[in-house]
Every structure is written in C-alpha cells, then in structure tokens.
Backbone bond lengths (Angstrom), bond angles and torsions (degrees), N, CA, C in turn:
res aa  C-N    CA-C-N  psi(-1)  N-CA   C-N-CA  omega(-1)  CA-C   N-CA-C  phi
1 X - - - 1.467 - - 1.529 111.37 -
2 X 1.349 116.86 -37.00 1.466 119.13 -178.69 1.522 111.01 -66.04
3 X 1.350 117.00 -30.66 1.458 119.90 177.08 1.527 110.33 -65.91
4 X 1.329 115.98 -40.94 1.468 120.67 179.67 1.526 110.30 -64.04
5 X 1.335 116.39 -42.23 1.464 120.25 178.66 1.524 110.75 -62.49
6 X 1.326 116.25 -39.11 1.468 120.16 178.99 1.524 110.88 -63.89
7 X 1.335 116.05 -41.70 1.464 120.46 178.48 1.523 110.32 -61.34
8 X 1.324 117.11 -47.20 1.467 121.16 -179.47 1.530 111.29 -61.39
9 X 1.320 116.75 -45.04 1.469 120.35 -179.38 1.527 111.07 -62.94
10 X 1.324 115.70 -43.90 1.463 120.29 -177.52 1.517 111.55 -65.19
11 X 1.325 116.42 -47.78 1.464 120.30 -177.72 1.524 110.99 -66.30
12 X 1.325 116.87 -41.00 1.470 120.23 179.13 1.522 111.18 -60.54
13 X 1.325 117.04 -37.67 1.461 121.89 -178.73 1.522 112.24 -77.23
14 X 1.333 116.55 -43.79 1.462 120.70 -172.51 1.526 113.72 -85.69
15 X 1.323 117.34 -28.81 1.469 120.02 -176.84 1.524 110.20 -143.66
16 X 1.327 117.55 76.02 1.471 120.63 -175.83 1.527 114.18 -61.80
17 X 1.337 117.54 -33.15 1.470 119.24 179.05 1.525 110.06 -66.88
18 X 1.330 115.91 -46.86 1.466 120.20 177.55 1.524 109.99 -59.70
19 X 1.315 116.83 -42.58 1.464 121.12 -179.94 1.524 110.68 -61.42
20 X 1.327 116.73 -39.66 1.465 120.65 178.24 1.519 111.12 -63.20
21 X 1.329 117.00 -39.47 1.465 120.58 179.42 1.527 110.52 -67.71
22 X 1.324 116.92 -33.78 1.467 120.21 173.60 1.526 109.84 -61.51
23 X 1.321 116.71 -45.08 1.467 120.72 179.31 1.526 111.28 -63.00
24 X 1.331 116.74 -36.13 1.467 120.25 177.31 1.525 109.98 -64.11
25 X 1.332 116.70 -40.18 1.470 120.06 176.51 1.530 110.78 -61.67
26 X 1.326 116.34 -43.07 1.467 119.76 -179.80 1.524 111.10 -67.22
27 X 1.322 116.49 -36.91 1.462 120.13 174.83 1.523 110.01 -63.86
28 X 1.335 115.76 -40.25 1.462 120.18 176.67 1.515 111.69 -60.36
29 X 1.342 116.06 -37.37 1.466 120.09 177.85 1.525 110.58 -62.61
30 X 1.326 116.83 -40.53 1.468 120.54 178.09 1.526 111.08 -64.88
31 X 1.333 116.38 -38.85 1.466 120.43 176.84 1.526 109.94 -61.85
32 X 1.324 116.15 -41.89 1.470 120.29 179.36 1.525 111.31 -63.57
33 X 1.330 116.06 -41.10 1.467 119.54 177.69 1.522 110.03 -60.80
34 X 1.330 116.19 -41.53 1.458 119.54 175.53 1.511 111.58 -62.47
35 X 1.337 115.94 -38.51 1.458 120.77 178.83 1.515 112.97 -61.08
36 X 1.326 116.42 -32.31 1.464 120.31 179.09 1.525 111.72 -61.55
37 X 1.336 116.32 -28.82 1.462 120.75 -176.24 1.525 113.41 -92.00
38 X 1.327 116.96 -23.18 1.471 118.73 -174.89 1.526 113.35 -111.82
39 X 1.329 116.96 -9.60 1.466 120.84 -177.14 1.524 108.36 -127.04
40 X 1.323 116.96 113.59 1.467 119.91 -176.05 1.527 112.94 -97.82
41 X 1.326 117.88 12.41 1.459 119.61 177.82 1.529 110.42 -67.34
42 X 1.317 116.16 145.85 1.459 120.69 179.52 1.524 110.55 -125.62
43 X 1.315 114.73 158.10 1.460 122.31 176.76 1.519 107.10 -142.55
44 X 1.319 116.84 121.32 1.465 122.47 -175.67 1.527 111.37 54.53
45 X 1.319 115.62 37.66 1.452 120.98 172.15 1.513 116.25 88.50
46 X 1.340 118.56 -1.93 1.467 120.16 179.10 1.529 109.55 -129.69
47 X 1.322 115.79 160.33 1.457 120.78 179.76 1.532 110.39 -58.28
48 X 1.328 116.32 142.47 1.470 120.71 -175.72 1.529 112.83 -63.22
49 X 1.342 117.60 -18.91 1.461 120.09 -176.66 1.523 113.41 -93.45
50 X 1.325 117.48 -2.42 1.464 120.15 177.70 1.528 110.72 -64.59
51 X 1.321 116.57 -46.48 1.469 119.66 -176.29 1.525 112.66 -63.09
52 X 1.342 119.56 -51.67 1.465 117.54 177.46 1.521 113.15 -61.90
53 X 1.339 117.71 -29.43 1.461 120.58 175.80 1.523 110.16 -61.23
54 X 1.334 116.27 -48.61 1.462 120.61 -179.99 1.523 111.31 -61.73
55 X 1.320 116.53 -42.75 1.461 120.23 -177.29 1.525 111.63 -71.40
56 X 1.323 117.69 -33.09 1.469 120.29 175.70 1.523 110.86 -62.66
57 X 1.324 116.04 -44.69 1.465 120.45 -178.66 1.523 110.85 -67.75
58 X 1.332 116.60 -50.05 1.463 119.74 -178.14 1.521 111.20 -65.66
59 X 1.338 117.01 -36.98 1.459 120.48 178.20 1.515 111.71 -64.43
60 X 1.338 116.60 -42.66 1.464 120.70 178.36 1.524 110.83 -61.35
61 X 1.325 116.13 -43.18 1.471 120.54 -180.00 1.520 110.57 -63.41
62 X 1.333 116.75 -44.67 1.469 119.55 -177.78 1.529 111.77 -67.40
63 X 1.329 116.93 -45.96 1.466 119.98 -179.52 1.525 110.36 -61.36
64 X 1.326 116.97 -42.61 1.458 120.95 177.85 1.532 110.71 -62.40
65 X 1.323 116.43 -40.08 1.462 121.09 178.64 1.518 111.12 -61.62
66 X 1.327 116.51 -47.13 1.464 120.57 179.13 1.527 110.38 -60.63
67 X 1.334 116.21 -45.20 1.460 120.05 -179.87 1.519 112.51 -59.21
68 X 1.337 116.75 -38.30 1.463 120.27 179.86 1.523 111.24 -74.84
69 X 1.328 116.89 -47.26 1.462 119.70 -178.70 1.521 111.91 -63.62
70 X 1.328 116.69 -30.99 1.463 120.15 -179.89 1.523 111.28 -60.27
71 X 1.330 117.21 -28.09 1.468 120.00 179.36 1.524 111.49 -70.09
72 X 1.321 117.16 -15.20 1.461 121.13 -179.49 1.534 112.46 -88.57
73 X 1.323 116.93 -12.45 1.467 120.51 -179.24 1.527 110.12 -89.91
74 X 1.340 117.72 139.24 1.473 120.94 -178.69 1.526 112.63 -80.80
75 X 1.321 115.72 46.59 1.461 121.12 177.70 1.528 109.74 -84.83
76 X 1.331 114.82 163.59 1.458 119.43 171.64 1.530 108.85 -70.16
77 X 1.320 116.66 159.18 1.467 120.60 178.50 1.525 110.14 -59.53
78 X 1.327 116.40 -38.86 1.464 120.76 -179.64 1.525 111.20 -62.16
79 X 1.332 116.76 -45.11 1.469 120.43 -179.21 1.522 110.75 -65.58
80 X 1.325 116.88 -41.33 1.463 120.15 178.25 1.523 110.82 -60.88
81 X 1.323 115.87 -43.80 1.467 119.71 -179.68 1.521 111.61 -63.92
82 X 1.333 116.44 -40.51 1.467 120.27 179.35 1.527 110.44 -62.15
83 X 1.337 116.72 -48.80 1.467 120.61 -178.61 1.530 111.08 -65.16
84 X 1.326 116.83 -43.17 1.469 119.95 178.42 1.522 111.65 -61.17
85 X 1.319 116.24 -41.45 1.466 120.03 179.91 1.521 111.76 -67.09
86 X 1.326 116.70 -40.13 1.466 119.54 179.16 1.524 110.27 -61.92
87 X 1.335 116.07 -48.47 1.467 120.41 -178.68 1.528 110.94 -62.17
88 X 1.320 116.89 -50.70 1.466 119.92 -173.66 1.525 112.40 -68.83
89 X 1.329 118.09 -41.16 1.464 119.68 -177.68 1.524 112.66 -74.05
90 X 1.332 117.75 -37.06 1.469 118.74 177.84 1.522 110.99 -64.22
91 X 1.332 116.56 -41.67 1.464 119.27 178.82 1.523 111.36 -71.90
92 X 1.322 116.60 -28.07 1.462 120.52 175.00 1.533 109.93 -64.55
93 X 1.326 116.17 -43.37 1.464 119.96 178.29 1.529 110.66 -66.06
94 X 1.342 116.13 -37.69 1.465 119.05 179.71 1.525 110.76 -63.34
95 X 1.332 116.98 -46.60 1.463 118.79 -179.04 1.518 110.26 -66.93
96 X 1.322 116.91 -28.36 1.460 120.06 175.63 1.517 111.60 -63.09
97 X 1.342 116.08 -41.22 1.465 120.51 177.81 1.526 110.32 -65.69
98 X 1.335 116.52 -43.55 1.465 120.59 -179.83 1.530 110.44 -62.53
99 X 1.323 116.40 -41.34 1.468 121.37 176.89 1.526 110.79 -61.66
100 X 1.320 115.55 -46.79 1.464 120.87 -177.26 1.525 110.96 -61.20
101 X 1.322 116.63 -44.87 1.459 120.19 -179.65 1.523 111.40 -68.35
102 X 1.328 116.66 -35.33 1.470 119.61 176.40 1.521 110.47 -64.19
103 X 1.322 116.42 -41.46 1.465 120.39 178.76 1.524 111.03 -62.70
104 X 1.328 116.48 -32.35 1.465 121.13 177.48 1.524 111.96 -78.38
105 X 1.335 116.09 -15.39 1.457 120.18 -178.68 1.510 113.89 80.85
106 X 1.351 116.63 24.19 1.464 120.61 179.67 1.524 109.21 -123.43
107 X 1.313 116.99 162.57 1.455 121.27 -179.20 1.524 109.88 -74.18
108 X 1.314 116.32 148.05 1.461 121.12 177.81 1.526 111.15 -94.58
109 X 1.328 117.11 -38.87 1.458 121.59 179.95 1.528 110.82 -89.73
110 X 1.324 115.53 142.55 1.476 124.01 175.97 1.528 112.47 62.37
111 X 1.318 117.42 19.44 1.468 120.45 -176.62 1.524 110.14 -87.59
112 X 1.325 116.01 111.72 1.462 122.40 177.77 1.530 110.79 -122.50
113 X 1.329 115.87 24.53 1.460 119.67 -175.09 1.524 112.91 -70.48
114 X 1.320 117.11 -22.16 1.464 121.06 176.17 1.519 108.00 -147.84
115 X 1.330 116.72 165.51 1.466 120.66 177.71 1.522 110.49 -59.86
116 X 1.324 116.41 -40.82 1.464 121.25 -179.63 1.527 111.30 -62.56
117 X 1.339 116.25 -47.35 1.466 120.08 179.13 1.523 110.93 -62.46
118 X 1.322 116.29 -40.58 1.457 120.60 178.90 1.519 112.03 -63.39
119 X 1.331 116.77 -38.82 1.462 120.89 178.36 1.525 111.36 -66.59
120 X 1.329 116.37 -38.79 1.466 119.68 177.43 1.525 110.78 -63.69
121 X 1.335 116.45 -43.32 1.466 120.02 179.09 1.524 110.80 -64.56
122 X 1.337 116.65 -41.33 1.463 120.72 178.26 1.528 110.77 -63.32
123 X 1.321 116.41 -38.66 1.465 120.79 177.96 1.521 110.82 -62.20
124 X 1.338 116.27 -41.53 1.461 120.01 176.75 1.518 110.80 -60.31
125 X 1.326 116.36 -40.37 1.458 120.69 178.86 1.519 111.95 -62.39
126 X 1.325 116.63 -41.04 1.465 121.04 178.31 1.525 110.65 -64.45
127 X 1.320 116.50 -43.71 1.466 121.03 -179.80 1.528 111.25 -61.36
128 X 1.330 116.37 -42.44 1.466 120.06 178.34 1.520 110.34 -69.26
129 X 1.327 117.06 -38.18 1.460 120.73 177.92 1.518 111.74 -58.52
130 X 1.320 116.86 -40.04 1.468 121.34 176.87 1.525 110.22 -61.07
131 X 1.325 116.32 -42.13 1.466 120.05 179.01 1.521 112.09 -65.85
132 X 1.316 117.12 -36.98 1.466 120.02 178.74 1.526 110.24 -63.92
133 X 1.315 117.60 -39.24 1.468 120.83 177.50 1.527 110.71 -60.66
134 X 1.321 116.77 -39.15 1.465 120.01 177.51 1.525 110.51 -68.65
135 X 1.336 117.33 -37.44 1.466 120.64 175.03 1.526 110.51 -57.55
136 X 1.329 116.39 -44.64 1.464 121.15 -179.23 1.526 110.31 -63.14
137 X 1.330 116.77 -42.56 1.466 120.94 177.57 1.521 111.02 -59.96
138 X 1.330 116.87 -46.77 1.461 120.66 -177.92 1.525 111.55 -68.16
139 X 1.331 116.90 -34.76 1.469 120.00 176.17 1.523 110.11 -64.70
140 X 1.323 116.52 -45.26 1.470 121.69 179.85 1.524 110.84 -61.65
141 X 1.326 116.32 -44.71 1.463 119.86 -178.71 1.521 112.55 -73.54
142 X 1.329 117.15 -16.77 1.467 120.27 174.68 1.522 110.79 -68.16
143 X 1.326 116.10 -21.99 1.463 121.65 177.22 1.528 110.51 -97.79
144 X 1.316 115.66 -39.88 1.469 121.37 -174.03 1.524 113.02 -73.36
145 X 1.328 117.38 -33.87 1.451 121.63 -173.91 1.526 112.04 -111.01
146 X 1.310 115.65 162.60 1.468 121.47 172.77 1.521 107.62 -93.33
147 X 1.323 116.29 112.72 1.457 120.28 -179.62 1.525 110.57 -79.64
148 X 1.320 115.29 161.03 1.461 121.15 -178.31 1.527 109.89 -85.06
149 X 1.314 115.15 63.86 1.459 121.50 -179.71 1.519 108.49 -162.56
150 X 1.323 117.18 -176.27 1.459 120.23 -179.79 1.527 110.59 -77.22
151 X 1.320 115.28 163.89 1.463 120.77 -178.75 1.521 111.48 -61.23
152 X 1.319 117.18 -43.22 1.465 119.98 -177.19 1.525 111.24 -66.06
153 X 1.327 117.06 -38.82 1.464 119.73 178.94 1.526 110.36 -70.91
154 X 1.335 117.36 -35.38 1.466 119.53 176.58 1.525 110.66 -62.84
155 X 1.323 116.84 -42.22 1.466 120.54 176.34 1.526 110.07 -62.38
156 X 1.328 116.52 -41.04 1.468 120.80 179.33 1.524 111.16 -63.25
157 X 1.331 116.87 -39.99 1.463 120.41 178.18 1.522 110.20 -63.18
158 X 1.328 116.76 -43.37 1.469 120.28 177.24 1.525 111.14 -59.75
159 X 1.335 116.41 -48.23 1.464 120.20 179.62 1.526 110.91 -62.58
160 X 1.331 116.25 -37.86 1.461 120.07 178.09 1.515 112.01 -61.03
161 X 1.347 116.64 -42.02 1.470 119.65 178.11 1.519 111.31 -66.17
162 X 1.316 117.16 -39.77 1.469 119.73 178.62 1.524 110.39 -61.99
163 X 1.320 116.23 -44.01 1.464 120.48 -179.03 1.525 111.14 -65.33
164 X 1.333 117.71 -40.73 1.465 118.92 -179.33 1.525 110.92 -70.13
165 X 1.320 117.13 -30.35 1.469 119.87 174.74 1.526 109.76 -65.19
166 X 1.337 115.86 -41.50 1.470 119.87 175.80 1.526 109.95 -63.18
167 X 1.326 116.44 -42.34 1.464 120.04 177.13 1.513 112.00 -59.59
168 X 1.329 116.50 -37.36 1.464 120.89 177.08 1.521 110.74 -67.93
169 X 1.329 116.29 -36.98 1.474 120.49 176.14 1.529 110.34 -61.33
170 X 1.324 116.51 -39.77 1.469 120.00 176.90 1.522 109.68 -62.07
171 X 1.333 116.29 -37.56 1.460 119.43 174.08 1.515 111.14 -59.43
172 X 1.336 116.19 -38.43 1.460 120.42 176.29 1.514 112.40 -63.80
173 X 1.327 116.55 -34.36 1.464 120.35 176.75 1.526 111.07 -63.63
174 X 1.322 115.86 -37.94 1.468 119.32 177.51 1.524 110.74 -66.22
175 X 1.330 115.99 -38.56 1.461 119.41 178.28 1.524 110.61 -65.17
176 X 1.338 116.45 -39.19 1.464 119.93 -178.16 1.522 112.10 -63.30
177 X 1.343 117.02 -31.02 1.466 119.73 178.01 1.529 111.79 -101.48
178 X 1.355 115.84 0.88 1.468 122.97 176.87 1.527 112.62 55.31
179 X 1.314 115.61 35.50 1.467 121.32 176.53 1.522 108.28 -169.12
180 X 1.320 116.48 164.25 1.461 119.50 176.77 1.520 112.33 -105.77
181 X 1.321 117.62 -21.25 1.458 120.33 177.03 1.521 111.05 -81.24
182 X 1.318 115.35 153.78 1.465 121.89 175.82 1.520 108.02 -122.17
183 X 1.299 116.72 123.78 1.460 120.75 178.33 1.507 113.45 103.66
184 X 1.334 116.73 -30.17 1.465 121.00 177.33 1.529 108.66 -140.28
185 X 1.318 116.45 167.28 1.462 120.54 177.39 1.527 110.04 -68.57
186 X 1.320 116.92 156.16 1.463 120.95 176.87 1.524 110.36 -58.00
187 X 1.334 114.32 148.05 1.456 120.01 -177.30 1.514 109.84 111.82
188 X 1.301 116.97 -166.62 1.460 120.91 -179.18 1.514 112.05 85.94
189 X 1.324 115.50 -170.93 1.460 121.06 -175.64 1.526 110.83 -68.48
190 X 1.342 115.05 141.67 1.455 119.76 -179.89 1.514 111.98 -150.94
191 X 1.327 115.78 168.75 1.457 121.14 178.28 1.529 110.28 -68.16
192 X 1.329 117.32 150.53 1.470 120.19 -179.74 1.528 112.03 -56.60
193 X 1.313 115.80 142.04 1.460 126.24 177.68 1.530 112.85 67.05
194 X 1.335 118.41 -63.66 1.467 119.66 -178.15 1.521 111.51 -69.64
195 X 1.340 116.99 -27.39 1.465 123.47 178.21 1.520 113.19 62.58
196 X 1.335 117.97 24.39 1.458 119.54 174.75 1.520 108.98 -64.26
197 X 1.309 115.58 134.24 1.461 121.06 -173.03 1.530 112.34 -58.43
198 X 1.325 115.37 138.04 1.465 121.16 174.77 1.521 111.19 -107.70
199 X 1.335 116.23 8.41 1.468 120.14 -178.95 1.524 112.50 -126.17
200 X 1.342 117.77 -4.31 1.463 120.46 -178.32 1.525 109.43 -156.15
201 X 1.318 116.08 172.87 1.454 120.10 175.03 1.521 110.22 -66.60
202 X 1.329 116.73 143.95 1.466 120.91 -178.57 1.531 108.83 -137.74
203 X 1.326 116.21 111.59 1.461 121.41 -177.00 1.525 112.81 -70.38
204 X 1.318 117.32 -14.92 1.463 120.13 -179.43 1.526 112.23 -64.33
205 X 1.319 117.39 -24.84 1.469 120.12 -177.14 1.524 110.29 -67.61
206 X 1.339 116.50 -52.10 1.465 120.35 177.40 1.526 110.42 -63.67
207 X 1.322 116.43 -37.38 1.465 122.05 177.86 1.527 110.41 -60.25
208 X 1.316 116.78 -44.26 1.464 122.32 -179.21 1.527 111.17 -61.43
209 X 1.321 116.73 -52.20 1.460 119.69 -177.76 1.524 111.55 -68.02
210 X 1.329 116.75 -29.54 1.457 119.56 174.53 1.516 111.61 -65.27
211 X 1.318 116.80 -46.12 1.461 120.84 -177.94 1.523 112.61 -64.86
212 X 1.325 117.06 -29.12 1.464 119.00 -176.92 1.529 112.88 -97.85
213 X 1.328 116.24 9.49 1.459 119.48 173.77 1.521 112.13 -63.71
214 X 1.331 116.55 -29.34 1.464 120.50 -178.50 1.526 111.70 -70.31
215 X 1.317 117.78 -16.68 1.466 120.18 171.95 1.528 111.08 -95.87
216 X 1.331 116.29 -44.14 1.464 120.55 -170.60 1.526 112.47 -69.35
217 X 1.325 118.03 -45.17 1.467 120.06 -176.16 1.530 111.74 -68.81
218 X 1.346 119.55 -48.73 1.471 117.96 175.95 1.531 113.28 -62.44
219 X 1.339 117.39 -34.93 1.462 119.76 178.02 1.522 110.37 -64.38
220 X 1.328 116.63 -39.09 1.466 120.58 176.10 1.523 109.88 -59.94
221 X 1.330 116.34 -45.51 1.464 120.58 -179.33 1.526 111.24 -63.44
222 X 1.327 116.48 -38.61 1.466 120.56 179.99 1.523 111.10 -65.50
223 X 1.324 116.44 -48.67 1.469 120.52 179.58 1.523 110.22 -62.76
224 X 1.336 115.92 -41.09 1.464 120.40 179.64 1.525 110.83 -60.19
225 X 1.328 116.62 -42.89 1.464 120.50 -178.27 1.526 111.86 -65.84
226 X 1.336 116.15 -27.45 1.465 120.27 179.74 1.527 112.21 -83.62
227 X 1.331 115.78 -32.96 1.463 120.37 -172.35 1.531 113.68 -97.71
228 X 1.337 117.08 -25.65 1.469 120.13 -173.88 1.519 109.25 -117.56
229 X 1.307 116.27 102.33 1.456 121.18 -179.31 1.528 109.30 -85.89
230 X 1.312 115.35 94.68 1.453 121.54 -179.43 1.520 108.48 -142.94
231 X 1.315 116.80 -174.80 1.464 120.52 -177.53 1.525 111.26 -70.11
232 X 1.331 115.58 157.84 1.467 121.00 177.30 1.519 110.56 -59.05
233 X 1.318 116.51 -39.41 1.460 121.01 -179.54 1.524 111.00 -59.96
234 X 1.320 116.64 -46.53 1.464 120.30 -179.56 1.528 111.58 -64.34
235 X 1.321 116.31 -38.27 1.462 119.50 179.00 1.529 111.05 -66.47
236 X 1.323 116.62 -40.69 1.468 120.24 177.76 1.522 110.34 -62.94
237 X 1.332 116.44 -43.72 1.469 120.44 178.99 1.525 110.40 -60.29
238 X 1.326 116.60 -44.48 1.468 120.66 -179.86 1.526 110.99 -62.72
239 X 1.324 116.97 -40.87 1.464 121.12 179.43 1.522 110.70 -65.60
240 X 1.321 116.77 -42.74 1.469 120.45 179.33 1.524 110.63 -62.99
241 X 1.334 116.62 -43.92 1.469 120.22 178.85 1.527 110.29 -61.33
242 X 1.333 116.78 -45.54 1.467 120.19 178.90 1.519 110.46 -61.43
243 X 1.330 116.92 -44.49 1.459 120.71 -179.83 1.516 112.43 -61.50
244 X 1.338 116.34 -41.50 1.463 120.28 179.21 1.528 111.22 -67.07
245 X 1.327 116.73 -40.49 1.469 120.23 177.64 1.525 110.84 -64.67
246 X 1.317 115.92 -40.04 1.468 120.46 178.55 1.525 109.86 -63.49
247 X 1.329 116.21 -44.92 1.463 120.55 178.81 1.524 110.95 -63.94
248 X 1.334 116.33 -38.15 1.465 120.14 178.41 1.525 110.42 -63.94
249 X 1.330 116.45 -38.21 1.462 120.06 177.01 1.517 111.95 -61.94
250 X 1.328 116.38 -40.13 1.463 120.75 177.66 1.522 110.38 -65.60
251 X 1.334 115.77 -42.11 1.464 119.93 178.43 1.528 110.71 -59.98
252 X 1.334 116.09 -40.68 1.467 119.66 178.37 1.521 111.13 -65.04
253 X 1.333 117.01 -43.92 1.466 120.42 179.66 1.526 111.02 -62.07
254 X 1.325 116.54 -37.69 1.466 120.78 177.72 1.530 110.32 -66.74
255 X 1.338 115.87 -45.72 1.469 121.08 179.51 1.522 110.62 -62.03
256 X 1.322 116.65 -43.71 1.466 121.72 179.22 1.522 110.66 -59.91
257 X 1.332 115.99 -44.28 1.462 120.05 -179.54 1.525 111.33 -65.60
258 X 1.324 117.05 -41.11 1.464 120.61 -179.20 1.525 111.79 -65.03
259 X 1.330 116.35 -24.22 1.467 120.37 175.30 1.526 111.58 -79.82
260 X 1.333 116.17 -4.78 1.463 120.04 -179.33 1.508 113.70 83.89
261 X 1.346 116.48 16.51 1.462 120.68 -177.46 1.525 110.85 -97.39
262 X 1.328 118.77 131.82 1.471 121.02 177.20 1.520 111.17 -74.07
263 X 1.319 116.52 159.34 1.458 120.92 176.13 1.518 110.21 -64.62
264 X 1.330 115.86 -46.08 1.462 122.95 177.94 1.520 107.81 -135.62
265 X 1.296 117.16 132.53 1.454 118.59 179.24 1.519 111.45 153.23
C-alpha cells in the first residue's frame, strides 16, 4: 500500500494534468458501476457497462504507471510533459469512444457495421498505435540511458516495456481477425467481470497479462530489492529470470488460445 501512495504522491506533484486524467478514468469507473445497476442492456451476453468499466480501471493504472516511470528517466521537464500529455490524452479519447459506444449499446472494438462505427474503431487503433510508439521509445531509452533507480529495477522496467509491446502485438492479432475468440464467434459463456471465454480460446487473456507486465515486473524488482539483501548482480539475474518466466507464461496463454482452448472450462 505504501508503494501505491508513493506513486500517487509523485504523479500528482510531477504531472498534475496526467493525474487529473487518471481521476477522470476512476470517476468513469464509478459511473460504469452505477450503470450496471440502472441499465440492464447487454451486448454479447454481458452488461454494456462492463467493458468501459474494465478499460477505465486498466487505463487509469497504465496512465499512472507511465506518469511515475517518467520521473525515472533523465529527460527534460518539457519532454516529460509532452510524453505524459500524449499518453494521457490519447487514452482519454479512447475511453471516450468506448463510453460513447457503450451508451449507444453497440460494440466499440471490431465494429464495422457502419462507416461511422468503422471510423471510430480506426481512430482507436491510431490512438493505441501512438502509445505503442512511445512504449518503444521508453524501452529503447531504458537501455540507452541511466535511469534514476537501481540497476535491477531499470532492467525490470526494460523487460516490462518489452512485454507490454508484445501484449500490444497480441492486440493487433485480435484486430487482424476482427475478434478475440478463437474457434467461435465473440460472445458466449465467460468468466465473471473479465468475460474471458470458458468455451473457446480467448486472446484477451494473453493480451491482458502482456499489458500489465509493465506494472508486475518492476513491482517484483522493487519488492525483491527491499526483501532480499544481496548483490546487484544476483538481483538482476533474479529479475531477468522472473521476466522470462512471465513472458513464457504469456506465450503459453497465447498458444493455448490459438488452439481454441479456454483458460478454464
């Protein structure tokens, strides 16, 4: 919990605009929760407000992560502000589209039912593409520059960016097939809240764990550095092993989904 408080304090101080957009995402999540109780419309078997709820939460976590990690890069204040604004505003526009489509009761992703819907989906793709380019920049600079942190955490940040880039690539695979299920059409029985399919392969699972590698791997390195008093070399080795195992798990989840096999079912 103290780590979370530190992240909030740092981001609020260093990037107030980004922090405000995080709060807007969290407010959006509360609106979605309210929507679950007052709006009984469904889409592909689940309430229309489930999807924007998930994206509000994940978007807030990612934007907050970027805002905090940006303080570790030896960039100028101007460059940090530019990158933070690009990330936060593009994702703000994306969640706006997802909200709008949910309010209409139609899908936001893979929607080609009209020219307008197709343009909205294409716009979302462009917004995410911009974020992926920033991920690549930050991954590259995680190797090129000396970050304001320990060696093991810097390695973890690099691995986290690589994993999230892979997770984004998996998202591209879903776009290429215009669905997230493998073997059957989207929809059907799924796990509570996340709605991951329990009857077919679902690429969203590997996509999810890929996207959150940028939080999980650095957090592992941070906890390790606090709990395990050993040499820098040993800590780096442990972080690399954890990162590789995490990536291998994502690869397995992707392979399992491509075979049409559900995670549970």
